[in-house]
Structure formats: structure tokens, C-alpha cells
LOTOR-600740 format. One record per residue (C-alpha): z, y, x. Coordinates in steps of 0.02 Angstrom, whole numbers, plus 32768, in hexadecimal, padded with zeros to 4 digits. Each point is the difference from the previous one (the first is absolute). Example, Ala and Ser with C-alpha at 12.3 -4.5 7.8 and 13.67 -1.06 7.14 Angstrom:
% residues 2
<up 8186&north 7F1F&east 8267>
<up 7FDF&north 80AC&east 8045>
//
This chain:
% residues 421
<up 800E&north 800F&east 7FFE>
<up 7FD2&north 80A0&east 803A>
<up 806A&north 807F&east 800E>
<up 8003&north 8089&east 7F7A>
<up 7FFA&north 80C1&east 8048>
<up 809C&north 805E&east 800A>
<up 800C&north 8067&east 7F6D>
<up 8039&north 80B8&east 7FF0>
<up 807F&north 8057&east 7F69>
<up 7FA9&north 80A8&east 7FE4>
<up 801C&north 8095&east 7F6F>
<up 7F70&north 8067&east 7FBF>
<up 8011&north 80A3&east 7FF8>
<up 7F99&north 803C&east 7F51>
<up 7FE0&north 80D0&east 8019>
<up 800E&north 8079&east 7F5F>
<up 8073&north 7F86&east 7F80>
<up 805A&north 8060&east 7F95>
<up 8086&north 7FC5&east 7F8E>
<up 8051&north 8041&east 7F5A>
<up 80B5&north 8050&east 8038>
<up 803E&north 7FF1&east 7F56>
<up 7FB1&north 7F8C&east 7F86>
<up 806F&north 802C&east 7F66>
<up 7FE8&north 80A8&east 800B>
<up 7F38&north 8006&east 801E>
<up 7FFA&north 7F76&east 7F69>
<up 8057&north 8077&east 7F8A>
<up 7F95&north 8087&east 8033>
<up 7F6A&north 7FAA&east 7FEA>
<up 800F&north 7F9D&east 7F62>
<up 802C&north 80C2&east 7FA6>
<up 7F7E&north 802D&east 8031>
<up 7F8C&north 7F7E&east 7FC4>
<up 806A&north 8001&east 7F63>
<up 7FE1&north 80AE&east 7FD9>
<up 7F46&north 7FFA&east 8005>
<up 8016&north 7F67&east 7F68>
<up 804A&north 8063&east 7F7C>
<up 805F&north 7F61&east 7FC9>
<up 8098&north 802B&east 7F99>
<up 80AB&north 7FD8&east 8029>
<up 802E&north 7F5D&east 7FC6>
<up 7F5B&north 7FAE&east 8019>
<up 7FEB&north 7F4F&east 804E>
<up 7FBD&north 7FFC&east 80B1>
<up 7FBF&north 7F5E&east 8032>
<up 8000&north 7FDA&east 80D0>
<up 7F9C&north 7F62&east 805B>
<up 8065&north 7FAC&east 805C>
<up 7F87&north 7FB0&east 80AD>
<up 800F&north 7F64&east 8069>
<up 7FF1&north 805B&east 8091>
<up 8080&north 8016&east 807C>
<up 8003&north 80BE&east 8010>
<up 8081&north 804A&east 8061>
<up 8092&north 8054&east 7F9F>
<up 7FB2&north 7FB5&east 7F5C>
<up 80AA&north 7FF8&east 7FBD>
<up 803B&north 80A5&east 801F>
<up 7F38&north 8043&east 7FD2>
<up 8019&north 7FA8&east 7F52>
<up 80B4&north 803D&east 7FD3>
<up 8003&north 80A3&east 804A>
<up 7F72&north 8016&east 7F7A>
<up 804E&north 7FAD&east 7F69>
<up 8097&north 806D&east 8027>
<up 7FA2&north 809D&east 8008>
<up 7FB4&north 7FD2&east 7F55>
<up 8089&north 7FEF&east 7FA7>
<up 8052&north 808F&east 803F>
<up 7F69&north 8060&east 7FB7>
<up 8021&north 7FA0&east 7F55>
<up 7F82&north 7F68&east 7FF9>
<up 8007&north 7F55&east 7FDD>
<up 7FB3&north 7FB7&east 80B3>
<up 7FE6&north 7F21&east 800B>
<up 7FB0&north 7F9D&east 808F>
<up 7F80&north 7F84&east 7FD8>
<up 7FB0&north 7F7A&east 8066>
<up 7F57&north 802A&east 8045>
<up 7FDB&north 7F8B&east 808E>
<up 7F48&north 7FB1&east 7FC1>
<up 8015&north 7F50&east 8007>
<up 8086&north 7FE8&east 8089>
<up 80AB&north 7FB3&east 7FC5>
<up 7F75&north 7F75&east 7FB3>
<up 7FF2&north 8082&east 7F87>
<up 8085&north 7FD3&east 7F8C>
<up 80A2&north 8047&east 7FDC>
<up 8074&north 7F92&east 805A>
<up 7FB0&north 8027&east 80AA>
<up 7FDB&north 80BD&east 7FF6>
<up 80B1&north 7FF4&east 7FD5>
<up 8032&north 7F9B&east 8097>
<up 7F89&north 8085&east 807E>
<up 8034&north 8093&east 7FAC>
<up 80C0&north 7FC3&east 8020>
<up 7FE9&north 7FF8&east 80AB>
<up 7FBE&north 807E&east 8035>
<up 80A5&north 8053&east 7F9E>
<up 7FAB&north 803F&east 7F6A>
<up 807C&north 7FC2&east 7F6A>
<up 8042&north 8061&east 7F54>
<up 80B5&north 7FF5&east 804B>
<up 7FC3&north 8053&east 80A4>
<up 7F7C&north 807B&east 7FB5>
<up 8074&north 8028&east 7F4E>
<up 7F6D&north 7FED&east 7F96>
<up 7FA2&north 7F77&east 7FAE>
<up 7F90&north 7F94&east 805B>
<up 7F77&north 7FC7&east 7FAA>
<up 7FA5&north 7F37&east 8035>
<up 7F63&north 7FD6&east 7FA5>
<up 7F40&north 7FCA&east 7FF9>
<up 7FD0&north 8050&east 7F70>
<up 7F87&north 8082&east 801B>
<up 7F90&north 8073&east 7F88>
<up 7F58&north 8023&east 8007>
<up 7FCF&north 80AB&east 7FF2>
<up 7F44&north 8005&east 8002>
<up 7F78&north 7FED&east 809C>
<up 7FBE&north 8066&east 808F>
<up 7F8A&north 8087&east 8006>
<up 7FEC&north 803D&east 80B3>
<up 7FE0&north 7FB9&east 808B>
<up 7FFD&north 7F3C&east 7FB4>
<up 7FD5&north 8008&east 7F57>
<up 804D&north 7F90&east 7F77>
<up 809B&north 7F9F&east 806A>
<up 809A&north 7FF2&east 7F7D>
<up 807C&north 806F&east 8026>
<up 80AF&north 7FAA&east 7FE9>
<up 80AA&north 804C&east 801E>
<up 80A8&north 7FBB&east 7FD7>
<up 803A&north 7FF2&east 7F59>
<up 80B3&north 804B&east 7FF6>
<up 7FB3&north 80A0&east 8085>
<up 7F7C&north 8022&east 7F59>
<up 8073&north 8006&east 7F91>
<up 8077&north 806B&east 8061>
<up 7FE7&north 80D5&east 7FF3>
<up 7FDC&north 8019&east 80BB>
<up 7FC6&north 7F9B&east 80A2>
<up 8047&north 802C&east 80A4>
<up 7F9F&north 7F9A&east 806E>
<up 8067&north 7FDE&east 80BD>
<up 7F99&north 7FBE&east 8093>
<up 7FD9&north 7FFD&east 80B4>
<up 7F5D&north 803F&east 8048>
<up 7FCA&north 7FA6&east 8088>
<up 7F4E&north 7FB1&east 8038>
<up 7FE1&north 7F67&east 7FB6>
<up 7FE7&north 7F51&east 8056>
<up 7F7A&north 7FD4&east 7FAF>
<up 7F7D&north 807B&east 7FE0>
<up 7FEA&north 80BD&east 8027>
<up 7FD8&north 808F&east 7F91>
<up 8028&north 80B5&east 7FC8>
<up 809A&north 7FC5&east 7FB7>
<up 804A&north 7F45&east 803E>
<up 80C4&north 7FCD&east 7FE7>
<up 8058&north 8098&east 7F92>
<up 8021&north 8037&east 7F67>
<up 7F52&north 7FEE&east 7FB0>
<up 8015&north 7F3F&east 8023>
<up 8099&north 7FEA&east 7FB6>
<up 7FB9&north 803E&east 7F57>
<up 7F6F&north 7F8E&east 800C>
<up 8039&north 7F67&east 8053>
<up 80C2&north 8006&east 8002>
<up 800F&north 8050&east 7F64>
<up 7F89&north 7F7D&east 7FB1>
<up 806C&north 7F6E&east 802D>
<up 7FB0&north 7F66&east 802D>
<up 7F6A&north 8013&east 7F7D>
<up 7FCF&north 8092&east 8041>
<up 8014&north 7FC8&east 80B9>
<up 7F9E&north 7F69&east 7FE1>
<up 7F6B&north 8076&east 7FAA>
<up 7FF2&north 8077&east 8080>
<up 8008&north 7F85&east 808F>
<up 7F79&north 7F91&east 7FA7>
<up 7F84&north 8082&east 802E>
<up 8000&north 7FDE&east 80BB>
<up 8032&north 8057&east 8083>
<up 7F80&north 807A&east 800B>
<up 8015&north 8055&east 7F61>
<up 80C5&north 800F&east 8009>
<up 7FEB&north 80B5&east 8052>
<up 7F9A&north 803E&east 7F59>
<up 8053&north 7F92&east 7F7F>
<up 80C3&north 8046&east 802D>
<up 7FCA&north 80AD&east 7FEC>
<up 7F98&north 7FDE&east 7F5C>
<up 8082&north 7FA0&east 7FA8>
<up 8081&north 806B&east 8045>
<up 7FB3&north 80A3&east 7FB2>
<up 7FF9&north 7F99&east 7F5C>
<up 80A7&north 7FE4&east 8000>
<up 802E&north 80CD&east 800A>
<up 7F9B&north 8023&east 7F6A>
<up 8047&north 7F6F&east 7F9B>
<up 80A7&north 7FD8&east 8047>
<up 8090&north 8083&east 7FEB>
<up 7FEF&north 8011&east 80B1>
<up 805B&north 80C4&east 803D>
<up 7FF9&north 7FF0&east 80AC>
<up 8034&north 7FA7&east 80AB>
<up 8072&north 7FFA&east 8082>
<up 7F99&north 7FD6&east 80A1>
<up 805A&north 7FAD&east 809D>
<up 7FC5&north 8004&east 80B6>
<up 8050&north 7FAD&east 8091>
<up 7FF3&north 8010&east 80B7>
<up 7FDA&north 7F7A&east 8072>
<up 80AD&north 7FC6&east 801D>
<up 800D&north 7FDE&east 7F3F>
<up 8069&north 809E&east 7FD9>
<up 7FF8&north 806D&east 7F64>
<up 7F79&north 809B&east 8045>
<up 7FD0&north 8035&east 7F75>
<up 8022&north 802A&east 7F3C>
<up 7F87&north 805E&east 7F88>
<up 8012&north 8015&east 7F5D>
<up 7F57&north 8016&east 7FB6>
<up 7FD6&north 8030&east 7F3A>
<up 7F80&north 7F7F&east 7FAB>
<up 7F61&north 808A&east 8033>
<up 8041&north 8010&east 80AA>
<up 7FF9&north 7F3D&east 8023>
<up 7F3B&north 7FF3&east 8028>
<up 8004&north 8080&east 807E>
<up 8098&north 7FEA&east 805F>
<up 8013&north 7F52&east 8002>
<up 7F52&north 7FF4&east 8063>
<up 8054&north 807C&east 8067>
<up 80A5&north 7FA5&east 8015>
<up 7FA7&north 7F6A&east 8038>
<up 7FB3&north 803B&east 808F>
<up 80AB&north 8057&east 8036>
<up 8047&north 7F46&east 7FFE>
<up 7F66&north 7FB9&east 804A>
<up 8036&north 8084&east 809F>
<up 80A4&north 7FB3&east 8002>
<up 7FD0&north 7F3F&east 8008>
<up 8049&north 7FA4&east 80AE>
<up 7FA8&north 7F8D&east 8043>
<up 7FFD&north 7F8D&east 8092>
<up 7FE7&north 804E&east 80BB>
<up 7F78&north 7FA4&east 803B>
<up 7F57&north 7FE5&east 7FAB>
<up 7FD7&north 7F68&east 8047>
<up 807E&north 7F54&east 7FF8>
<up 7FE5&north 7F59&east 803C>
<up 80AE&north 7FC7&east 7F86>
<up 8065&north 8069&east 7F83>
<up 8097&north 7F8B&east 7FD5>
<up 804A&north 8040&east 7F6B>
<up 80A5&north 7FD8&east 7FD0>
<up 800C&north 8019&east 7F5B>
<up 7F98&north 8010&east 7F51>
<up 801E&north 803B&east 7F5C>
<up 7FD5&north 8068&east 7F6F>
<up 8096&north 8071&east 802A>
<up 7FAC&north 8036&east 809D>
<up 7F51&north 8004&east 7FAC>
<up 7F88&north 7FD5&east 7F64>
<up 7FB2&north 7F84&east 8076>
<up 8094&north 7FC5&east 8048>
<up 7FBD&north 803B&east 80A6>
<up 7FB3&north 80C7&east 7FF5>
<up 7F4D&north 7FD6&east 8022>
<up 7FFE&north 80BB&east 8031>
<up 8057&north 7FBB&east 809E>
<up 7FB7&north 7F65&east 8021>
<up 7F51&north 8011&east 7FF3>
<up 7FEA&north 7F80&east 7F97>
<up 7FB7&north 800C&east 7F49>
<up 7FB2&north 7F47&east 7FE3>
<up 7FAB&north 8040&east 7F6A>
<up 7F53&north 7FB1&east 7FC7>
<up 7F73&north 8088&east 800B>
<up 8072&north 8086&east 8060>
<up 8005&north 8041&east 80AE>
<up 808D&north 7FD8&east 806D>
<up 804F&north 8091&east 8041>
<up 7FC2&north 8027&east 80A8>
<up 8092&north 8064&east 804B>
<up 807D&north 7F7B&east 8038>
<up 7FB2&north 7F60&east 8045>
<up 808D&north 7F62&east 7FF9>
<up 7F9C&north 7F64&east 8038>
<up 809D&north 7F91&east 7FD6>
<up 8086&north 8012&east 7F86>
<up 80B4&north 7FB1&east 7FF2>
<up 8079&north 8021&east 7F70>
<up 809A&north 7F8F&east 800B>
<up 8070&north 802E&east 7F67>
<up 7FF3&north 8038&east 7F54>
<up 8082&north 8097&east 7FBA>
<up 807B&north 7FD0&east 7F73>
<up 7FDE&north 808B&east 7FB2>
<up 7F5C&north 7FBD&east 7FCC>
<up 803C&north 7F7C&east 7FA1>
<up 7F83&north 7F8B&east 802B>
<up 7F6D&north 8065&east 7FEB>
<up 7F95&north 7FD7&east 809E>
<up 7F78&north 806F&east 7FE3>
<up 7FA2&north 803C&east 809C>
<up 8033&north 7F55&east 805C>
<up 7F2B&north 7FE6&east 7FFC>
<up 8001&north 808E&east 807E>
<up 8057&north 7F99&east 8087>
<up 7FC4&north 7F75&east 8062>
<up 8090&north 7FA2&east 8029>
<up 80B4&north 7FF9&east 7FBB>
<up 8095&north 7F84&east 7FE7>
<up 8041&north 7F8A&east 7F9B>
<up 80A1&north 8064&east 7FDC>
<up 7F95&north 808B&east 7FB6>
<up 7F9F&north 7F79&east 7F9C>
<up 8097&north 7FB5&east 7FBB>
<up 8030&north 80B3&east 7FAC>
<up 7F53&north 8017&east 7FA2>
<up 800E&north 8007&east 7F41>
<up 7F48&north 7FC1&east 7FE3>
<up 7FFE&north 8042&east 7F3C>
<up 802B&north 80B3&east 8047>
<up 7F90&north 7FFF&east 809A>
<up 7F62&north 7FBC&east 7F8A>
<up 8019&north 8065&east 7F78>
<up 7FF6&north 808C&east 8076>
<up 7F6B&north 7FCA&east 804D>
<up 7FA0&north 7FC3&east 7F6C>
<up 8031&north 80AF&east 7FB6>
<up 7FC4&north 8059&east 807C>
<up 7F61&north 7F99&east 8034>
<up 8025&north 7FF8&east 80BF>
<up 801E&north 7F3D&east 7FED>
<up 7FEE&north 7FF4&east 80B8>
<up 809A&north 8065&east 802D>
<up 8076&north 7F5E&east 7F9F>
<up 7FAF&north 7F89&east 8073>
<up 8093&north 7FB4&east 8086>
<up 7FC8&north 8000&east 80BA>
<up 8016&north 7F7F&east 8070>
<up 80A2&north 7FD6&east 7FFF>
<up 8088&north 7FD2&east 807F>
<up 80BD&north 7FAD&east 7FF7>
<up 8043&north 8085&east 8055>
<up 7FFE&north 80AA&east 8075>
<up 7FDD&north 7FA8&east 809B>
<up 7F7E&north 7F71&east 7FBE>
<up 7F9E&north 8098&east 7FCC>
<up 8011&north 8053&east 8099>
<up 7FC7&north 7F4A&east 8050>
<up 7F73&north 8002&east 7F7F>
<up 7FBB&north 80C3&east 8023>
<up 7FEF&north 7FBF&east 80BA>
<up 7F88&north 7F8E&east 7FE6>
<up 7F97&north 8071&east 7FA2>
<up 8002&north 807B&east 807D>
<up 7FB1&north 7F8C&east 8082>
<up 8045&north 805C&east 8076>
<up 8050&north 7FC4&east 80AF>
<up 8055&north 809B&east 8031>
<up 8065&north 8072&east 7F54>
<up 8030&north 8096&east 8080>
<up 7F7A&north 8060&east 7FC8>
<up 8014&north 7FEE&east 7F44>
<up 801C&north 8089&east 7F9C>
<up 808C&north 7FD8&east 7F7C>
<up 8050&north 8065&east 7F77>
<up 80A2&north 7FBE&east 7FAB>
<up 802E&north 8054&east 7F6C>
<up 809C&north 8001&east 7F8A>
<up 7F8C&north 801E&east 7F6A>
<up 7F69&north 8065&east 7FD3>
<up 8067&north 8095&east 7FAF>
<up 8072&north 8001&east 809E>
<up 7F88&north 801B&east 8097>
<up 8065&north 809F&east 8062>
<up 8066&north 7F70&east 804C>
<up 7F97&north 7F6C&east 805E>
<up 7FE5&north 7F78&east 808A>
<up 7F61&north 8018&east 8071>
<up 7FCA&north 7F76&east 809B>
<up 7FED&north 805C&east 8094>
<up 7F43&north 8027&east 7FED>
<up 801E&north 8066&east 7F69>
<up 8090&north 805A&east 8058>
<up 7FAB&north 802D&east 80B0>
<up 7F6C&north 8060&east 7F88>
<up 8093&north 8069&east 7FB4>
<up 804C&north 8036&east 8090>
<up 800B&north 80C8&east 800E>
<up 7FEB&north 8012&east 7F4D>
<up 8081&north 806C&east 7F94>
<up 7FEF&north 7FAD&east 7F80>
<up 8054&north 7F67&east 803E>
<up 80B7&north 7FD2&east 8059>
<up 802E&north 7F69&east 803C>
<up 80A9&north 7FB9&east 7FA5>
<up 801D&north 7F4B&east 8056>
<up 7F95&north 7F9D&east 8078>
<up 7FB0&north 7F98&east 8058>
<up 8037&north 7F78&east 7F85>
<up 7FC9&north 7F49&east 7FD9>
<up 7FBD&north 7FA5&east 7F8C>
<up 8085&north 7F73&east 7FDA>
<up 802E&north 7F9D&east 7F53>
<up 80AD&north 7FBF&east 7FE3>
<up 8047&north 7F63&east 7FE3>
<up 7FAA&north 7FFA&east 7F4D>
<up 7F61&north 8046&east 8059>
<up 7FFC&north 8099&east 7F9B>
<up 7FBE&north 808A&east 8076>
<up 8079&north 8080&east 806F>
<up 7FE2&north 809B&east 8048>
<up 804B&north 801A&east 809D>
//
């Protein structure tokens, strides 16, 4: 067996990363702004969607929105709005939101879980004739205040990607709406999402939204209240800001990337395609900003509840991860999106040590010392990572990198699990 190269733990510093210092005060001000434009009478009910994404500070954000609305004399409530996640059923939705800390006891308001939707009409812009589905209880409310993080999508690029419009078109449409949108194929997502959202804003009692932007360290960077007529223009702008904050790996070309843990709490695809540079969608070109020759993922987060969507983006994995997969949840997610390759289980090894031994055979190199290796915790937290000597040397003199530890050895403990010391 050849010796794996020495590795170094480094810290990346991402420039121009703002942070909201007083979240509660900022939210209260933005909610007041949106409500002032709505002309809703005191006592009106306001529905707020609760999604399944791991948004930083989501408990504080939702709780503060609810508290402010109550102070203003309104009757807010939360409703599940996560497309097909949680199996598209009440029990699964409840489990996911509870794992995020979103419960009636914490929020101090009703939290409604349901798969019921109402078809409000059909689209008539960009793509015509698409049914517009919205959660039944939200349609019955006097107003809907849409809340979501605005960020790059993991399956397509467009004027609008993940954000308020996607929440209206997919999240609030629940399993039925999500399935319909994704049935169109990846090439139509960029057009179908705004088409559906525009019609939803016309036919549903949507009063505005609270857009959240995070920085490269997954901290809350911006919170922006938008009344309904501002959403189309402002979400476009906020998406570009969000993209400018996105973290990235320190080099473009990598021989081997090891991801210690994947999961839905890190990305909708388990591993963020914008970080790893892989889409694996039929008919859609692969990104060119990152070139990873081989990709291995070692474990699945508990917060993912067995949903291993995105496992098919990897080349190698472990039995530890595979044992945690809930096939029903994973398959439903991938069948809904239509990206079935992302559920395909890659070459699987008994443990971390045998995985590395297998990769060594695939590489077919007599000398591993020049391998460009990057090891990351997950694709959400890449400010601290481990890199091999070949990458570390290219970073010498760069101002945005700091050595934390090293040189270190790639070793395995008594359970054959990877250790970095």
C-alpha cells in the first residue's frame, strides 16, 4: 500500500461577508414595512410558510415575525410548505419541522401540517397553462407572508432560483405542486417557477415576503421585507448578492474530494452542486468552475431523516451511510424532481479505511504524494478544511488562507474510521 500524502488543516477567509447584528430588531422593522403596504385590518389571519431547509436562525426569524404580527393585532399561524419533503404527508412534515425547532410551543402559534392544496388557476406568462397549487389553509387566510432564504439553486440557473418565488411555486404547492413543477424537466424550472409564482401572487392573498440572504459562513447577512409589488424586482437583486457571498473550494482542480457528511440540512441535494461542481442531470451541461475527478462521501446526517438525495453525485461511499438511507424518502424526493440519478448508490465499501484502499486501486498511481486532495465536513461549512501538500503549496502567500494544523497524517482508528491527526 502506498502512503497517502500529508494534509494540512486550513481556514479560508471570505471577504465582504456582512452579518445582521440585531436579528429581532431588523425583522420587526421589515415586517412593519410589509404590513404597512398591505392594508390588512387588525385581527386578520396571516399564514406563514415553514419550509424544510436548514436556514440559519430560522427559529428566531419565524418566532420574531409571529411576535411582531401579534403585537400589531394580527393572528399569525405557520403552515408546512416543503414540497414533497417529509414524504409529502403530515407526519413527515411534523418530524422535519420539529427537528428544526419549529413547534407550537416554541412559536406560540398554530402550526398546521397537511398535504391539501387548492388549484387557484393556471399560468399565463412564460409557460402557459400550468396549474397553480397553494396550500389550502393558506388560501383561506386573510393574508400570506412568504418567508424563505434567497440563494443559488442546485439544479438550474436563472433570473430567479431558490427564494420567495420558489416557495410560492414549489413549497406552498406541497407534493402536488412540486411534482408538477419538476415533471417539466430542469430546463424549464427557470421559467416555470416565476410563471407559477406570478399567478399565485395574483390569485392568492399574498401580501409580501421576508427574504433572507446568508453569507459564506451561513450567517444571516440580510433580512429584507418586500411588499408584493416589489418581490419580482428585488428578489432578482438579492439573488445576485447571495451569489457574491457563496463559498467555494480553494482550488478548481481536485483529484479526490472527501465529504465527511452529506444531508438535506446542508443542501437540497445533500451536497451543494455549486460547491462540488456536479449536477448529473440528463441534458444539462456540468459546471466548469470546479473539477473534481473522484468524490467520496462517508456519512449521512441525522437531520436528513434518512433522505440521501444527492448520494448519486458521489463516486464512492460507505456501508455506514447506506444503512441510514430511507429509500422511500429518498426515492420520493428524486422521483418528484425527476433527477433519478441522484438517488443512485455509488460504489460502497464496508468502512472508511477500505474506501480509501479502493480509491487507491482506482487511481492506479505508484506515488500518491502529488495528489490534490480536499477533505471537508460538509458542503455548507467549507471555511475550515483539510488539503494535501500539493494544494497547500499552491496556497502559499495567499492572504485569504491560514494554517490551523499540520502537517497531519491520514489515519484510521480501531473501527476503521478516518482520523486526521
